[in-house]
N, C-alpha and C positions, 0 to 999 in steps of 0.2 A: 506492498500499500504506498502510499505519495508520502513521504521525509516533514517530521517539519523539526522545523531546529531545534535543538538541543542549545544556552549557552554555558558554557563554564567555563572558571573564575580560576582555578590554583592548574599552574603548571602538572600537579604531582597526580590528578586524574588518572585512576585506575581505569576508565575507557579510553583514554590512548597512549595505550602497554606499542603500541603498534608504531607509530612517531619516536617515540625510544633513542636517541645516542644515534642519531640518524648520520653522524659523521665519519661511527666510526665504526670500521667494515668490517672487525670479528665479533662486534657485536651487529653488525646488520646479519649478518651469515645464523646468528643464535636467533636469534626472532624470529628468524622467515623466512631460516631451513627451505624448502621449497615449495612453502605450504603459500606462499602471499610475497607481496608485493608492493611495493608507493611510487604514486607516480602524482609527481611536485607541476602548479602552474597548472594557467587553465586549461590552453588546446589538447597538451597529454592528458587533463582530468577528463576533456572532453573524445580522445581521442578513447585512451583505455574503455568505457562507458561503451562506445561503438564496435570498439572491438571484441564486443560479447563477456566480459569477464567481468564475474563477481562484484561490486561493489563491496568491500570490509564497514570501510567512514568513511566522512571527507569532515576532513578540517577546514576553514576555512573563516581569512577576518570579517570587519562586517560591513569596509567598500562590496568583497566580496562576493558574502552573498548576498548584497543586491544586486550585483551582475548577476550571479550565478544560480539566481533562485530559480528562477522557472526552470531551468537543465534540472535542479538538483534534488527542487519537490517532488520528480520522477523518480526518485531512484528508490528500490526496495533497501535505506538501508540505514544508521542514524548521519545526521548533517549536524556534525561540532560548532558553532562559534564561538570566535574569541575574538577580546584587543589584537590588536595591528602587535602590541609589547608582550603580551603574554604570545602567540602566535612564535613569533622571537622567540624567545626563554624558553621553550615549547623546543623544533625546530632543530635551534641551536646555529642556525644561520640565514640569507636575505636573500633565497635565488629561487625560492618557489615564488609567485607575484602575490602572497594572500592567500593561498589555496594549494592542496595538501589531500593526498587519498588514497586509500589503503584498500590492494584488493586478493582476493585469491588468484592465484597460479592459476592456470589449462595445465590436465598431466600433458606431460614432455608423449611427443609421437615418438614414434621406434621408424627408423630408415626407410621403412619397409613402409609405410605411411607414409615417410615426406617424399618422397621416388613415383607414389601411386599418382600425386595427383601434381608434380614439377612436371614441368619443361626447360627453367633456368634456373639454377642453383647458386648461391655464394657459400664459397667452401672457407674457415678463417680459422687459422692455424696460430695458435702461439700470443695469441689477440687478450693484453691483460689491464688495457686503456679502455676505457669507461668513451673517453669521447670520439674513439676513432671506431669501437664497432658502432657506437649509434651513430654514427656519421655514414658508415657504410650504410646500419640496416637501413636511412629515409633515403636514400639511396637508393636503395636496393626495391625499394615500397614504389617509389618512384618511377623508377626506368624497366620494371617488368618481372623481377627477379618471385622466387612462385617461394626462397624455404634459403635454411638456413642451417651449414651446414656445421658443427662445432669442432676441433679434439678435442682432446683432453683435455689439456691446459689452457683451454682459451675464457678466459671473464664470462661469469652472468650472464647469459641474457636482458632478466630484468634487472639488473643493478641500475638505483635508484639515478647516475646521472649518464648510464646508456640509455633509460627509458625519456626523460627529461631533452637530451639533444640529437635522440633519433622523431621527439614533437611526438610523440604516442608512435610512428609508428611500428617501429619492434613488434608491438601485441598484438601485428597482426599479419606478420609471419611465422610456419609453422619453423620451430630450429630444437633442431636434433642432435646431441651431440654422442660422440664415437665413445667407443672403451677403448685403453689406451690396447689392448691386448687386438683389436682392431688397426689399429692407425699405424698408416698412412697405407699399409696395404688390401688390405683386407676389404676396408672401404674403399679405395677406389677400387675394386677387383668391382665390386656391387656396383658402386657407379657404372661401369662399365656392360655389366650382365645388364644394368636397365636400359643400356640404349642411350646415354648420357660419353662427351668425347670431356676431357679434365682437362683445363689450361686453366695453369701451375703460369702466372704471375709474374715474374722477377727483369731484372735490369738486361740482364745473361741469354735472356731468352732467344732462341737460333731466329724464333719465325716475332714477323712484324705483326701487332693485332689484325693490324689495318687488309693485310691479305690475304689470311685464314678466311676462309667459306665458313662461316657460320652452320653449326646443321641443329639438329630438330631439335636435339637434347646436346646441353651444354655448361659443364660446372664451370666453374670459375676459382679457381684457391689464389687467396690472398694472406701472407705472412705478415709478424710484427714486423715495425718500425727495427729498424735494426739488423736485426739478423735476415728478416725475411724467411720465406717458407726453405723448409730444411730439405736434408739435400735427400735423405730416401721422401718425399711426399715429389720434390722436383722427379726424381727420376721413375715416379707412380701416373705423373698425368701423362696425359695422351701427350700433350702440347709443354714446352717451354714459350711463352710467350712476354710478350716485351709490348709496354709503350714509346713510343718513337716520341723523345721532344731535344729539345735544345743542348748540345755537348758539353754547352757551356753553365747546365742547370745537374746537380750531380743524379734526383729523384724528386720523385713525387711524393708527399703525403697519402697515406693506406688509403686515406678514404678519397684525397681528393683520386690518385687511381681505381681504389672502387671504382668511382664514379663514373669513369672515364671508359673502363671492360664493360661496366654495365649497358652505360647505350651503344656501346659497338654491336654486344651480344644481342641486344631490346630493340636494334633497326629492322624495321618494318614491323615489328609485332605491336608497338605501340600506335592508339591512333585518339586522335585528340575531339 
């Protein structure tokens, strides 16, 4: 049934347990586990609701309640309203734009479930910067990527900063994590058996991305800033692919490189 706002006056109110220690990564893993996540800012919250994730609660300042009341009045979850100063005390930072929400995670799909509904996949290895993963997810959604495949060491895609930087778009992407025993050879073999070519993005790639014919099913593999993709992953890929850039420039940020690669493999598949 529609929610009525509940005013809270103290920071240690037990109803706010989902919002504790938001800047402490270890504490958040303990609090969130694989059950919940946090979306901050009106846009990310709107996208979270549109994605079908079930909200647990929403915490807003007085001003943001006035702006978001029509949207939030329809959700079946508590909406807590606090002063802007109290909100700052509760969450410990000021990047939330006056609104923050907690929601239940959806069950993680397995690799077969992901492959069954995808033609374009982003594969990420060793990525531990939440902002880079958020940027990749936002570009992926915009440019026709259907799913994310994560190696065993990649950051949790539901981390608060990743959700925020992706503008909530990561919540629409099915994301599957591969077990260490299957990375990378067994995972890439499974992709091949499902009809995917794997394009490993690397500055030393022998193929210019603009010269390759884009197959019906393709997975673009991206590594972390600095180390890039591992030797085993490069060896397991169908093609090692480079983005041609000006010789005076060492490399692109992985988020920017991902956007270019996604645009290339998505050409002809998106329509305004």
